[in-house]
PyMOL Python script that loads the backbone (N, CA, C, O; Angstrom):
from pymol import cmd

cmd.read_pdbstr("""\
ATOM      1  N   MET A   1     117.627  60.575 202.206  1.00  0.00           N
ATOM      2  CA  MET A   1     117.463  60.279 200.791  1.00  0.00           C
ATOM      3  C   MET A   1     118.787  59.807 200.189  1.00  0.00           C
ATOM      4  O   MET A   1     118.840  58.740 199.577  1.00  0.00           O
ATOM      5  N   VAL A   2     119.849  60.587 200.354  1.00  0.00           N
ATOM      6  CA  VAL A   2     121.153  60.219 199.799  1.00  0.00           C
ATOM      7  C   VAL A   2     121.658  58.941 200.468  1.00  0.00           C
ATOM      8  O   VAL A   2     122.234  58.075 199.809  1.00  0.00           O
ATOM      9  N   GLU A   3     121.440  58.828 201.776  1.00  0.00           N
ATOM     10  CA  GLU A   3     121.883  57.626 202.489  1.00  0.00           C
ATOM     11  C   GLU A   3     121.154  56.390 201.979  1.00  0.00           C
ATOM     12  O   GLU A   3     121.763  55.332 201.820  1.00  0.00           O
ATOM     13  N   ASP A   4     119.860  56.515 201.724  1.00  0.00           N
ATOM     14  CA  ASP A   4     119.090  55.384 201.196  1.00  0.00           C
ATOM     15  C   ASP A   4     119.610  54.963 199.824  1.00  0.00           C
ATOM     16  O   ASP A   4     119.741  53.771 199.547  1.00  0.00           O
ATOM     17  N   ARG A   5     119.904  55.932 198.974  1.00  0.00           N
ATOM     18  CA  ARG A   5     120.429  55.625 197.643  1.00  0.00           C
ATOM     19  C   ARG A   5     121.797  54.964 197.737  1.00  0.00           C
ATOM     20  O   ARG A   5     122.099  54.021 197.005  1.00  0.00           O
ATOM     21  N   PHE A   6     122.629  55.480 198.659  1.00  0.00           N
ATOM     22  CA  PHE A   6     123.964  54.901 198.829  1.00  0.00           C
ATOM     23  C   PHE A   6     123.859  53.462 199.319  1.00  0.00           C
ATOM     24  O   PHE A   6     124.550  52.584 198.803  1.00  0.00           O
ATOM     25  N   GLU A   7     123.004  53.209 200.309  1.00  0.00           N
ATOM     26  CA  GLU A   7     122.829  51.859 200.827  1.00  0.00           C
ATOM     27  C   GLU A   7     122.310  50.922 199.734  1.00  0.00           C
ATOM     28  O   GLU A   7     122.747  49.775 199.634  1.00  0.00           O
ATOM     29  N   GLY A   8     121.390  51.407 198.930  1.00  0.00           N
ATOM     30  CA  GLY A   8     120.886  50.603 197.821  1.00  0.00           C
ATOM     31  C   GLY A   8     121.974  50.290 196.815  1.00  0.00           C
ATOM     32  O   GLY A   8     122.077  49.164 196.328  1.00  0.00           O
ATOM     33  N   PHE A   9     122.797  51.304 196.502  1.00  0.00           N
ATOM     34  CA  PHE A   9     123.905  51.130 195.565  1.00  0.00           C
ATOM     35  C   PHE A   9     124.894  50.094 196.083  1.00  0.00           C
ATOM     36  O   PHE A   9     125.296  49.195 195.345  1.00  0.00           O
ATOM     37  N   VAL A  10     125.283  50.214 197.337  1.00  0.00           N
ATOM     38  CA  VAL A  10     126.232  49.271 197.936  1.00  0.00           C
ATOM     39  C   VAL A  10     125.651  47.856 197.938  1.00  0.00           C
ATOM     40  O   VAL A  10     126.367  46.891 197.669  1.00  0.00           O
ATOM     41  N   GLY A  11     124.367  47.732 198.238  1.00  0.00           N
ATOM     42  CA  GLY A  11     123.719  46.425 198.218  1.00  0.00           C
ATOM     43  C   GLY A  11     123.724  45.803 196.830  1.00  0.00           C
ATOM     44  O   GLY A  11     123.957  44.603 196.685  1.00  0.00           O
ATOM     45  N   LEU A  12     123.467  46.620 195.806  1.00  0.00           N
ATOM     46  CA  LEU A  12     123.487  46.115 194.429  1.00  0.00           C
ATOM     47  C   LEU A  12     124.889  45.676 194.015  1.00  0.00           C
ATOM     48  O   LEU A  12     125.054  44.632 193.383  1.00  0.00           O
ATOM     49  N   ILE A  13     125.877  46.457 194.364  1.00  0.00           N
ATOM     50  CA  ILE A  13     127.261  46.101 194.039  1.00  0.00           C
ATOM     51  C   ILE A  13     127.636  44.783 194.711  1.00  0.00           C
ATOM     52  O   ILE A  13     128.274  43.931 194.091  1.00  0.00           O
ATOM     53  N   ALA A  14     127.248  44.609 195.970  1.00  0.00           N
ATOM     54  CA  ALA A  14     127.542  43.364 196.687  1.00  0.00           C
ATOM     55  C   ALA A  14     126.847  42.182 196.016  1.00  0.00           C
ATOM     56  O   ALA A  14     127.435  41.108 195.894  1.00  0.00           O
ATOM     57  N   ALA A  15     125.606  42.369 195.583  1.00  0.00           N
ATOM     58  CA  ALA A  15     124.868  41.300 194.922  1.00  0.00           C
ATOM     59  C   ALA A  15     125.507  40.938 193.578  1.00  0.00           C
ATOM     60  O   ALA A  15     125.584  39.762 193.224  1.00  0.00           O
ATOM     61  N   ILE A  16     125.961  41.942 192.836  1.00  0.00           N
ATOM     62  CA  ILE A  16     126.630  41.698 191.556  1.00  0.00           C
ATOM     63  C   ILE A  16     127.923  40.925 191.775  1.00  0.00           C
ATOM     64  O   ILE A  16     128.211  39.968 191.057  1.00  0.00           O
ATOM     65  N   GLU A  17     128.698  41.341 192.768  1.00  0.00           N
ATOM     66  CA  GLU A  17     129.969  40.661 193.060  1.00  0.00           C
ATOM     67  C   GLU A  17     129.718  39.206 193.448  1.00  0.00           C
ATOM     68  O   GLU A  17     130.459  38.317 193.029  1.00  0.00           O
ATOM     69  N   LYS A  18     128.684  38.959 194.239  1.00  0.00           N
ATOM     70  CA  LYS A  18     128.351  37.598 194.646  1.00  0.00           C
ATOM     71  C   LYS A  18     127.957  36.755 193.431  1.00  0.00           C
ATOM     72  O   LYS A  18     128.344  35.591 193.337  1.00  0.00           O
ATOM     73  N   GLU A  19     127.205  37.323 192.518  1.00  0.00           N
ATOM     74  CA  GLU A  19     126.790  36.599 191.310  1.00  0.00           C
ATOM     75  C   GLU A  19     127.993  36.304 190.410  1.00  0.00           C
ATOM     76  O   GLU A  19     128.083  35.220 189.832  1.00  0.00           O
ATOM     77  N   ILE A  20     128.912  37.257 190.290  1.00  0.00           N
ATOM     78  CA  ILE A  20     130.122  37.033 189.497  1.00  0.00           C
ATOM     79  C   ILE A  20     130.925  35.877 190.088  1.00  0.00           C
ATOM     80  O   ILE A  20     131.418  35.025 189.349  1.00  0.00           O
ATOM     81  N   GLN A  21     131.058  35.842 191.403  1.00  0.00           N
ATOM     82  CA  GLN A  21     131.789  34.753 192.057  1.00  0.00           C
ATOM     83  C   GLN A  21     131.098  33.415 191.811  1.00  0.00           C
ATOM     84  O   GLN A  21     131.766  32.406 191.588  1.00  0.00           O
ATOM     85  N   ARG A  22     129.763  33.398 191.850  1.00  0.00           N
ATOM     86  CA  ARG A  22     129.021  32.165 191.611  1.00  0.00           C
ATOM     87  C   ARG A  22     129.269  31.653 190.184  1.00  0.00           C
ATOM     88  O   ARG A  22     129.511  30.464 189.972  1.00  0.00           O
ATOM     89  N   ILE A  23     129.206  32.565 189.219  1.00  0.00           N
ATOM     90  CA  ILE A  23     129.437  32.182 187.823  1.00  0.00           C
ATOM     91  C   ILE A  23     130.870  31.698 187.634  1.00  0.00           C
ATOM     92  O   ILE A  23     131.110  30.685 186.976  1.00  0.00           O
ATOM     93  N   LYS A  24     131.816  32.426 188.212  1.00  0.00           N
ATOM     94  CA  LYS A  24     133.226  32.051 188.098  1.00  0.00           C
ATOM     95  C   LYS A  24     133.466  30.665 188.680  1.00  0.00           C
ATOM     96  O   LYS A  24     134.149  29.846 188.065  1.00  0.00           O
ATOM     97  N   THR A  25     132.921  30.397 189.841  1.00  0.00           N
ATOM     98  CA  THR A  25     133.089  29.094 190.485  1.00  0.00           C
ATOM     99  C   THR A  25     132.485  27.983 189.633  1.00  0.00           C
ATOM    100  O   THR A  25     133.089  26.923 189.471  1.00  0.00           O
ATOM    101  N   ALA A  26     131.299  28.223 189.093  1.00  0.00           N
ATOM    102  CA  ALA A  26     130.634  27.209 188.266  1.00  0.00           C
ATOM    103  C   ALA A  26     131.418  26.933 186.986  1.00  0.00           C
ATOM    104  O   ALA A  26     131.590  25.775 186.607  1.00  0.00           O
ATOM    105  N   GLU A  27     131.891  27.971 186.325  1.00  0.00           N
ATOM    106  CA  GLU A  27     132.635  27.789 185.079  1.00  0.00           C
ATOM    107  C   GLU A  27     133.984  27.116 185.325  1.00  0.00           C
ATOM    108  O   GLU A  27     134.394  26.256 184.545  1.00  0.00           O
ATOM    109  N   LEU A  28     134.669  27.491 186.387  1.00  0.00           N
ATOM    110  CA  LEU A  28     135.945  26.854 186.709  1.00  0.00           C
ATOM    111  C   LEU A  28     135.761  25.380 187.054  1.00  0.00           C
ATOM    112  O   LEU A  28     136.606  24.550 186.719  1.00  0.00           O
ATOM    113  N   ALA A  29     134.658  25.057 187.721  1.00  0.00           N
ATOM    114  CA  ALA A  29     134.393  23.671 188.106  1.00  0.00           C
ATOM    115  C   ALA A  29     134.275  22.766 186.875  1.00  0.00           C
ATOM    116  O   ALA A  29     134.592  21.578 186.940  1.00  0.00           O
ATOM    117  N   ARG A  30     133.828  23.323 185.778  1.00  0.00           N
ATOM    118  CA  ARG A  30     133.734  22.541 184.542  1.00  0.00           C
ATOM    119  C   ARG A  30     135.097  22.003 184.123  1.00  0.00           C
ATOM    120  O   ARG A  30     135.183  20.957 183.479  1.00  0.00           O
ATOM    121  N   PHE A  31     136.159  22.713 184.487  1.00  0.00           N
ATOM    122  CA  PHE A  31     137.524  22.305 184.135  1.00  0.00           C
ATOM    123  C   PHE A  31     138.265  21.703 185.323  1.00  0.00           C
ATOM    124  O   PHE A  31     139.453  21.391 185.232  1.00  0.00           O
ATOM    125  N   GLY A  32     137.564  21.544 186.426  1.00  0.00           N
ATOM    126  CA  GLY A  32     138.194  21.005 187.628  1.00  0.00           C
ATOM    127  C   GLY A  32     139.122  21.998 188.300  1.00  0.00           C
ATOM    128  O   GLY A  32     140.067  21.603 188.983  1.00  0.00           O
ATOM    129  N   LEU A  33     138.858  23.296 188.109  1.00  0.00           N
ATOM    130  CA  LEU A  33     139.715  24.341 188.662  1.00  0.00           C
ATOM    131  C   LEU A  33     138.997  25.122 189.751  1.00  0.00           C
ATOM    132  O   LEU A  33     137.773  25.079 189.872  1.00  0.00           O
ATOM    133  N   ARG A  34     139.788  25.833 190.538  1.00  0.00           N
ATOM    134  CA  ARG A  34     139.282  26.715 191.601  1.00  0.00           C
ATOM    135  C   ARG A  34     139.796  28.126 191.348  1.00  0.00           C
ATOM    136  O   ARG A  34     140.608  28.350 190.451  1.00  0.00           O
ATOM    137  N   ALA A  35     139.312  29.080 192.152  1.00  0.00           N
ATOM    138  CA  ALA A  35     139.684  30.482 191.956  1.00  0.00           C
ATOM    139  C   ALA A  35     141.196  30.690 192.088  1.00  0.00           C
ATOM    140  O   ALA A  35     141.786  31.408 191.281  1.00  0.00           O
ATOM    141  N   GLY A  36     141.826  30.080 193.082  1.00  0.00           N
ATOM    142  CA  GLY A  36     143.277  30.211 193.246  1.00  0.00           C
ATOM    143  C   GLY A  36     144.036  29.635 192.060  1.00  0.00           C
ATOM    144  O   GLY A  36     145.081  30.155 191.666  1.00  0.00           O
ATOM    145  N   ASP A  37     143.501  28.554 191.492  1.00  0.00           N
ATOM    146  CA  ASP A  37     144.106  27.952 190.308  1.00  0.00           C
ATOM    147  C   ASP A  37     144.096  28.951 189.164  1.00  0.00           C
ATOM    148  O   ASP A  37     145.092  29.128 188.463  1.00  0.00           O
ATOM    149  N   LEU A  38     142.957  29.598 188.988  1.00  0.00           N
ATOM    150  CA  LEU A  38     142.804  30.560 187.898  1.00  0.00           C
ATOM    151  C   LEU A  38     143.812  31.690 188.011  1.00  0.00           C
ATOM    152  O   LEU A  38     144.429  32.078 187.019  1.00  0.00           O
ATOM    153  N   MET A  39     143.980  32.216 189.204  1.00  0.00           N
ATOM    154  CA  MET A  39     144.911  33.329 189.375  1.00  0.00           C
ATOM    155  C   MET A  39     146.349  32.884 189.110  1.00  0.00           C
ATOM    156  O   MET A  39     147.140  33.654 188.564  1.00  0.00           O
ATOM    157  N   CYS A  40     146.691  31.673 189.481  1.00  0.00           N
ATOM    158  CA  CYS A  40     148.043  31.169 189.202  1.00  0.00           C
ATOM    159  C   CYS A  40     148.246  30.995 187.701  1.00  0.00           C
ATOM    160  O   CYS A  40     149.257  31.440 187.157  1.00  0.00           O
ATOM    161  N   VAL A  41     147.295  30.351 187.027  1.00  0.00           N
ATOM    162  CA  VAL A  41     147.414  30.137 185.584  1.00  0.00           C
ATOM    163  C   VAL A  41     147.454  31.479 184.852  1.00  0.00           C
ATOM    164  O   VAL A  41     148.247  31.661 183.928  1.00  0.00           O
ATOM    165  N   TYR A  42     146.610  32.406 185.261  1.00  0.00           N
ATOM    166  CA  TYR A  42     146.575  33.731 184.642  1.00  0.00           C
ATOM    167  C   TYR A  42     147.941  34.418 184.752  1.00  0.00           C
ATOM    168  O   TYR A  42     148.462  34.931 183.762  1.00  0.00           O
ATOM    169  N   ASN A  43     148.511  34.425 185.949  1.00  0.00           N
ATOM    170  CA  ASN A  43     149.799  35.100 186.142  1.00  0.00           C
ATOM    171  C   ASN A  43     150.938  34.355 185.461  1.00  0.00           C
ATOM    172  O   ASN A  43     151.876  34.990 184.979  1.00  0.00           O
ATOM    173  N   LEU A  44     150.886  33.043 185.407  1.00  0.00           N
ATOM    174  CA  LEU A  44     151.918  32.293 184.689  1.00  0.00           C
ATOM    175  C   LEU A  44     151.833  32.570 183.193  1.00  0.00           C
ATOM    176  O   LEU A  44     152.860  32.641 182.516  1.00  0.00           O
ATOM    177  N   ASP A  45     150.632  32.725 182.677  1.00  0.00           N
ATOM    178  CA  ASP A  45     150.463  33.045 181.260  1.00  0.00           C
ATOM    179  C   ASP A  45     151.042  34.425 180.942  1.00  0.00           C
ATOM    180  O   ASP A  45     151.600  34.634 179.865  1.00  0.00           O
ATOM    181  N   LYS A  46     150.909  35.353 181.870  1.00  0.00           N
ATOM    182  CA  LYS A  46     151.452  36.699 181.663  1.00  0.00           C
ATOM    183  C   LYS A  46     152.974  36.737 181.741  1.00  0.00           C
ATOM    184  O   LYS A  46     153.587  37.703 181.286  1.00  0.00           O
ATOM    185  N   HIS A  47     153.594  35.703 182.309  1.00  0.00           N
ATOM    186  CA  HIS A  47     155.050  35.659 182.496  1.00  0.00           C
ATOM    187  C   HIS A  47     155.599  34.361 181.892  1.00  0.00           C
ATOM    188  O   HIS A  47     155.881  33.412 182.624  1.00  0.00           O
ATOM    189  N   PRO A  48     155.751  34.314 180.569  1.00  0.00           N
ATOM    190  CA  PRO A  48     156.201  33.071 179.923  1.00  0.00           C
ATOM    191  C   PRO A  48     157.606  32.631 180.346  1.00  0.00           C
ATOM    192  O   PRO A  48     157.976  31.472 180.157  1.00  0.00           O
ATOM    193  N   GLU A  49     158.380  33.545 180.912  1.00  0.00           N
ATOM    194  CA  GLU A  49     159.715  33.178 181.395  1.00  0.00           C
ATOM    195  C   GLU A  49     159.635  32.355 182.671  1.00  0.00           C
ATOM    196  O   GLU A  49     160.629  31.771 183.102  1.00  0.00           O
ATOM    197  N   GLY A  50     158.447  32.307 183.280  1.00  0.00           N
ATOM    198  CA  GLY A  50     158.232  31.540 184.503  1.00  0.00           C
ATOM    199  C   GLY A  50     158.313  32.411 185.737  1.00  0.00           C
ATOM    200  O   GLY A  50     158.839  33.523 185.697  1.00  0.00           O
ATOM    201  N   LEU A  51     157.789  31.899 186.824  1.00  0.00           N
ATOM    202  CA  LEU A  51     157.784  32.603 188.102  1.00  0.00           C
ATOM    203  C   LEU A  51     158.190  31.641 189.214  1.00  0.00           C
ATOM    204  O   LEU A  51     157.911  30.444 189.147  1.00  0.00           O
ATOM    205  N   THR A  52     158.847  32.175 190.229  1.00  0.00           N
ATOM    206  CA  THR A  52     159.130  31.377 191.412  1.00  0.00           C
ATOM    207  C   THR A  52     157.855  31.298 192.242  1.00  0.00           C
ATOM    208  O   THR A  52     156.894  32.022 191.983  1.00  0.00           O
ATOM    209  N   SER A  53     157.848  30.424 193.231  1.00  0.00           N
ATOM    210  CA  SER A  53     156.662  30.307 194.075  1.00  0.00           C
ATOM    211  C   SER A  53     156.390  31.606 194.835  1.00  0.00           C
ATOM    212  O   SER A  53     155.232  31.977 195.026  1.00  0.00           O
ATOM    213  N   ALA A  54     157.437  32.296 195.268  1.00  0.00           N
ATOM    214  CA  ALA A  54     157.257  33.561 195.985  1.00  0.00           C
ATOM    215  C   ALA A  54     156.647  34.623 195.066  1.00  0.00           C
ATOM    216  O   ALA A  54     155.743  35.354 195.469  1.00  0.00           O
ATOM    217  N   GLU A  55     157.147  34.702 193.831  1.00  0.00           N
ATOM    218  CA  GLU A  55     156.603  35.670 192.875  1.00  0.00           C
ATOM    219  C   GLU A  55     155.147  35.343 192.558  1.00  0.00           C
ATOM    220  O   GLU A  55     154.296  36.231 192.502  1.00  0.00           O
ATOM    221  N   LEU A  56     154.875  34.072 192.353  1.00  0.00           N
ATOM    222  CA  LEU A  56     153.521  33.652 192.022  1.00  0.00           C
ATOM    223  C   LEU A  56     152.563  33.922 193.183  1.00  0.00           C
ATOM    224  O   LEU A  56     151.436  34.367 192.966  1.00  0.00           O
ATOM    225  N   ALA A  57     153.001  33.658 194.403  1.00  0.00           N
ATOM    226  CA  ALA A  57     152.167  33.921 195.578  1.00  0.00           C
ATOM    227  C   ALA A  57     151.819  35.406 195.673  1.00  0.00           C
ATOM    228  O   ALA A  57     150.673  35.766 195.942  1.00  0.00           O
ATOM    229  N   ARG A  58     152.810  36.257 195.452  1.00  0.00           N
ATOM    230  CA  ARG A  58     152.581  37.705 195.538  1.00  0.00           C
ATOM    231  C   ARG A  58     151.608  38.159 194.458  1.00  0.00           C
ATOM    232  O   ARG A  58     150.675  38.912 194.740  1.00  0.00           O
ATOM    233  N   LEU A  59     151.815  37.713 193.241  1.00  0.00           N
ATOM    234  CA  LEU A  59     150.972  38.150 192.128  1.00  0.00           C
ATOM    235  C   LEU A  59     149.552  37.574 192.203  1.00  0.00           C
ATOM    236  O   LEU A  59     148.587  38.254 191.852  1.00  0.00           O
ATOM    237  N   ALA A  60     149.425  36.337 192.655  1.00  0.00           N
ATOM    238  CA  ALA A  60     148.112  35.691 192.718  1.00  0.00           C
ATOM    239  C   ALA A  60     147.344  36.067 193.978  1.00  0.00           C
ATOM    240  O   ALA A  60     146.136  35.850 194.068  1.00  0.00           O
ATOM    241  N   GLY A  61     148.055  36.632 194.951  1.00  0.00           N
ATOM    242  CA  GLY A  61     147.398  37.033 196.196  1.00  0.00           C
ATOM    243  C   GLY A  61     147.051  35.868 197.097  1.00  0.00           C
ATOM    244  O   GLY A  61     146.067  35.917 197.836  1.00  0.00           O
ATOM    245  N   ILE A  62     147.866  34.808 197.037  1.00  0.00           N
ATOM    246  CA  ILE A  62     147.669  33.664 197.923  1.00  0.00           C
ATOM    247  C   ILE A  62     148.991  33.328 198.594  1.00  0.00           C
ATOM    248  O   ILE A  62     150.049  33.733 198.111  1.00  0.00           O
ATOM    249  N   ASP A  63     148.947  32.589 199.708  1.00  0.00           N
ATOM    250  CA  ASP A  63     150.195  32.292 200.429  1.00  0.00           C
ATOM    251  C   ASP A  63     150.993  31.207 199.715  1.00  0.00           C
ATOM    252  O   ASP A  63     150.468  30.488 198.864  1.00  0.00           O
ATOM    253  N   ARG A  64     152.270  31.102 200.075  1.00  0.00           N
ATOM    254  CA  ARG A  64     153.181  30.181 199.377  1.00  0.00           C
ATOM    255  C   ARG A  64     152.779  28.723 199.549  1.00  0.00           C
ATOM    256  O   ARG A  64     152.978  27.918 198.640  1.00  0.00           O
ATOM    257  N   ALA A  65     152.217  28.373 200.701  1.00  0.00           N
ATOM    258  CA  ALA A  65     151.762  26.992 200.898  1.00  0.00           C
ATOM    259  C   ALA A  65     150.639  26.668 199.915  1.00  0.00           C
ATOM    260  O   ALA A  65     150.599  25.574 199.353  1.00  0.00           O
ATOM    261  N   ALA A  66     149.738  27.608 199.711  1.00  0.00           N
ATOM    262  CA  ALA A  66     148.644  27.402 198.750  1.00  0.00           C
ATOM    263  C   ALA A  66     149.209  27.303 197.336  1.00  0.00           C
ATOM    264  O   ALA A  66     148.732  26.497 196.538  1.00  0.00           O
ATOM    265  N   VAL A  67     150.218  28.112 197.015  1.00  0.00           N
ATOM    266  CA  VAL A  67     150.849  28.037 195.694  1.00  0.00           C
ATOM    267  C   VAL A  67     151.422  26.650 195.481  1.00  0.00           C
ATOM    268  O   VAL A  67     151.277  26.081 194.400  1.00  0.00           O
ATOM    269  N   SER A  68     152.064  26.104 196.485  1.00  0.00           N
ATOM    270  CA  SER A  68     152.644  24.767 196.369  1.00  0.00           C
ATOM    271  C   SER A  68     151.571  23.731 196.050  1.00  0.00           C
ATOM    272  O   SER A  68     151.757  22.891 195.170  1.00  0.00           O
ATOM    273  N   ARG A  69     150.449  23.789 196.765  1.00  0.00           N
ATOM    274  CA  ARG A  69     149.355  22.842 196.521  1.00  0.00           C
ATOM    275  C   ARG A  69     148.751  23.043 195.133  1.00  0.00           C
ATOM    276  O   ARG A  69     148.508  22.081 194.405  1.00  0.00           O
ATOM    277  N   VAL A  70     148.512  24.304 194.778  1.00  0.00           N
ATOM    278  CA  VAL A  70     147.900  24.609 193.480  1.00  0.00           C
ATOM    279  C   VAL A  70     148.812  24.160 192.350  1.00  0.00           C
ATOM    280  O   VAL A  70     148.359  23.503 191.412  1.00  0.00           O
ATOM    281  N   VAL A  71     150.092  24.508 192.430  1.00  0.00           N
ATOM    282  CA  VAL A  71     151.031  24.156 191.365  1.00  0.00           C
ATOM    283  C   VAL A  71     151.182  22.648 191.255  1.00  0.00           C
ATOM    284  O   VAL A  71     151.293  22.122 190.148  1.00  0.00           O
ATOM    285  N   SER A  72     151.187  21.954 192.360  1.00  0.00           N
ATOM    286  CA  SER A  72     151.286  20.493 192.333  1.00  0.00           C
ATOM    287  C   SER A  72     150.095  19.905 191.582  1.00  0.00           C
ATOM    288  O   SER A  72     150.263  19.039 190.723  1.00  0.00           O
ATOM    289  N   ARG A  73     148.902  20.373 191.905  1.00  0.00           N
ATOM    290  CA  ARG A  73     147.694  19.879 191.243  1.00  0.00           C
ATOM    291  C   ARG A  73     147.683  20.262 189.764  1.00  0.00           C
ATOM    292  O   ARG A  73     147.349  19.439 188.913  1.00  0.00           O
ATOM    293  N   LEU A  74     148.047  21.513 189.455  1.00  0.00           N
ATOM    294  CA  LEU A  74     148.037  21.976 188.071  1.00  0.00           C
ATOM    295  C   LEU A  74     149.109  21.282 187.237  1.00  0.00           C
ATOM    296  O   LEU A  74     148.921  21.075 186.038  1.00  0.00           O
ATOM    297  N   THR A  75     150.224  20.924 187.854  1.00  0.00           N
ATOM    298  CA  THR A  75     151.281  20.182 187.152  1.00  0.00           C
ATOM    299  C   THR A  75     150.779  18.785 186.796  1.00  0.00           C
ATOM    300  O   THR A  75     150.972  18.314 185.675  1.00  0.00           O
ATOM    301  N   THR A  76     150.136  18.132 187.755  1.00  0.00           N
ATOM    302  CA  THR A  76     149.575  16.806 187.521  1.00  0.00           C
ATOM    303  C   THR A  76     148.539  16.830 186.401  1.00  0.00           C
ATOM    304  O   THR A  76     148.461  15.902 185.596  1.00  0.00           O
ATOM    305  N   ASP A  77     147.742  17.904 186.357  1.00  0.00           N
ATOM    306  CA  ASP A  77     146.686  18.034 185.344  1.00  0.00           C
ATOM    307  C   ASP A  77     147.203  18.561 184.005  1.00  0.00           C
ATOM    308  O   ASP A  77     146.445  18.647 183.039  1.00  0.00           O
ATOM    309  N   GLY A  78     148.496  18.915 183.944  1.00  0.00           N
ATOM    310  CA  GLY A  78     149.094  19.352 182.690  1.00  0.00           C
ATOM    311  C   GLY A  78     148.942  20.829 182.369  1.00  0.00           C
ATOM    312  O   GLY A  78     149.239  21.246 181.249  1.00  0.00           O
ATOM    313  N   PHE A  79     148.486  21.633 183.329  1.00  0.00           N
ATOM    314  CA  PHE A  79     148.325  23.073 183.103  1.00  0.00           C
ATOM    315  C   PHE A  79     149.626  23.846 183.326  1.00  0.00           C
ATOM    316  O   PHE A  79     149.816  24.919 182.754  1.00  0.00           O
ATOM    317  N   VAL A  80     150.518  23.305 184.152  1.00  0.00           N
ATOM    318  CA  VAL A  80     151.750  23.999 184.552  1.00  0.00           C
ATOM    319  C   VAL A  80     152.918  23.038 184.423  1.00  0.00           C
ATOM    320  O   VAL A  80     152.778  21.837 184.653  1.00  0.00           O
ATOM    321  N   GLU A  81     154.075  23.582 184.052  1.00  0.00           N
ATOM    322  CA  GLU A  81     155.290  22.771 184.056  1.00  0.00           C
ATOM    323  C   GLU A  81     156.298  23.423 184.990  1.00  0.00           C
ATOM    324  O   GLU A  81     156.314  24.641 185.167  1.00  0.00           O
ATOM    325  N   VAL A  82     157.132  22.587 185.579  1.00  0.00           N
ATOM    326  CA  VAL A  82     158.148  23.058 186.512  1.00  0.00           C
ATOM    327  C   VAL A  82     159.479  23.045 185.790  1.00  0.00           C
ATOM    328  O   VAL A  82     159.913  22.016 185.272  1.00  0.00           O
ATOM    329  N   GLY A  83     160.129  24.213 185.763  1.00  0.00           N
ATOM    330  CA  GLY A  83     161.426  24.329 185.123  1.00  0.00           C
ATOM    331  C   GLY A  83     162.501  24.625 186.145  1.00  0.00           C
ATOM    332  O   GLY A  83     162.215  24.926 187.303  1.00  0.00           O
ATOM    333  N   GLU A  84     163.731  24.535 185.702  1.00  0.00           N
ATOM    334  CA  GLU A  84     164.850  24.831 186.586  1.00  0.00           C
ATOM    335  C   GLU A  84     165.052  26.331 186.680  1.00  0.00           C
ATOM    336  O   GLU A  84     164.723  27.080 185.760  1.00  0.00           O
ATOM    337  N   ALA A  85     165.596  26.750 187.800  1.00  0.00           N
ATOM    338  CA  ALA A  85     165.885  28.168 188.007  1.00  0.00           C
ATOM    339  C   ALA A  85     167.067  28.578 187.139  1.00  0.00           C
ATOM    340  O   ALA A  85     167.950  27.764 186.872  1.00  0.00           O
ATOM    341  N   PRO A  86     167.092  29.837 186.694  1.00  0.00           N
ATOM    342  CA  PRO A  86     168.238  30.321 185.930  1.00  0.00           C
ATOM    343  C   PRO A  86     169.508  30.273 186.779  1.00  0.00           C
ATOM    344  O   PRO A  86     169.446  30.253 188.008  1.00  0.00           O
ATOM    345  N   ALA A  87     170.636  30.256 186.117  1.00  0.00           N
ATOM    346  CA  ALA A  87     171.920  30.226 186.828  1.00  0.00           C
ATOM    347  C   ALA A  87     172.001  31.407 187.797  1.00  0.00           C
ATOM    348  O   ALA A  87     171.636  32.532 187.455  1.00  0.00           O
ATOM    349  N   GLY A  88     172.478  31.136 188.993  1.00  0.00           N
ATOM    350  CA  GLY A  88     172.654  32.189 189.985  1.00  0.00           C
ATOM    351  C   GLY A  88     171.446  32.402 190.880  1.00  0.00           C
ATOM    352  O   GLY A  88     171.492  33.243 191.777  1.00  0.00           O
ATOM    353  N   SER A  89     170.367  31.663 190.661  1.00  0.00           N
ATOM    354  CA  SER A  89     169.208  31.798 191.534  1.00  0.00           C
ATOM    355  C   SER A  89     168.801  30.410 192.025  1.00  0.00           C
ATOM    356  O   SER A  89     169.230  29.388 191.488  1.00  0.00           O
ATOM    357  N   SER A  90     167.978  30.403 193.041  1.00  0.00           N
ATOM    358  CA  SER A  90     167.573  29.110 193.607  1.00  0.00           C
ATOM    359  C   SER A  90     166.082  28.905 193.416  1.00  0.00           C
ATOM    360  O   SER A  90     165.331  29.855 193.196  1.00  0.00           O
ATOM    361  N   GLY A  91     165.665  27.653 193.505  1.00  0.00           N
ATOM    362  CA  GLY A  91     164.260  27.332 193.407  1.00  0.00           C
ATOM    363  C   GLY A  91     163.807  27.126 191.972  1.00  0.00           C
ATOM    364  O   GLY A  91     164.455  27.563 191.021  1.00  0.00           O
ATOM    365  N   ALA A  92     162.695  26.461 191.848  1.00  0.00           N
ATOM    366  CA  ALA A  92     162.132  26.167 190.531  1.00  0.00           C
ATOM    367  C   ALA A  92     161.364  27.369 190.014  1.00  0.00           C
ATOM    368  O   ALA A  92     160.955  28.246 190.775  1.00  0.00           O
ATOM    369  N   ARG A  93     161.179  27.388 188.712  1.00  0.00           N
ATOM    370  CA  ARG A  93     160.336  28.393 188.078  1.00  0.00           C
ATOM    371  C   ARG A  93     159.188  27.649 187.411  1.00  0.00           C
ATOM    372  O   ARG A  93     159.387  26.661 186.704  1.00  0.00           O
ATOM    373  N   TYR A  94     158.007  28.140 187.651  1.00  0.00           N
ATOM    374  CA  TYR A  94     156.819  27.508 187.088  1.00  0.00           C
ATOM    375  C   TYR A  94     156.410  28.219 185.820  1.00  0.00           C
ATOM    376  O   TYR A  94     156.496  29.443 185.724  1.00  0.00           O
ATOM    377  N   ARG A  95     155.961  27.438 184.839  1.00  0.00           N
ATOM    378  CA  ARG A  95     155.496  27.990 183.552  1.00  0.00           C
ATOM    379  C   ARG A  95     154.168  27.372 183.205  1.00  0.00           C
ATOM    380  O   ARG A  95     153.592  27.691 182.165  1.00  0.00           O
TER     381      ARG A  95
END
""", "prot")
cmd.dss("prot")
cmd.show_as("cartoon", "prot")
cmd.util.cbc("prot")
cmd.orient("prot")
């Protein structure tokens, strides 16, 4: 009995998560964005001082190569700007 309820609960949670992903993908597509794009924009918005690619990769949960591709596309589309690193540090900071 308890096992059946647990299995049903887990199945419902999985179905809800799948539906949320479907809605998220559809809504992002309206703006020409993807899930990785959203996480980068979200984290950049939370850090107006800007983030390096390594910081952004860690916070967005994607690898640095993906950050490079995402930031390049988002810069072209006007969602992100590339700034210079503060004195004493290397690399660009994205805003």
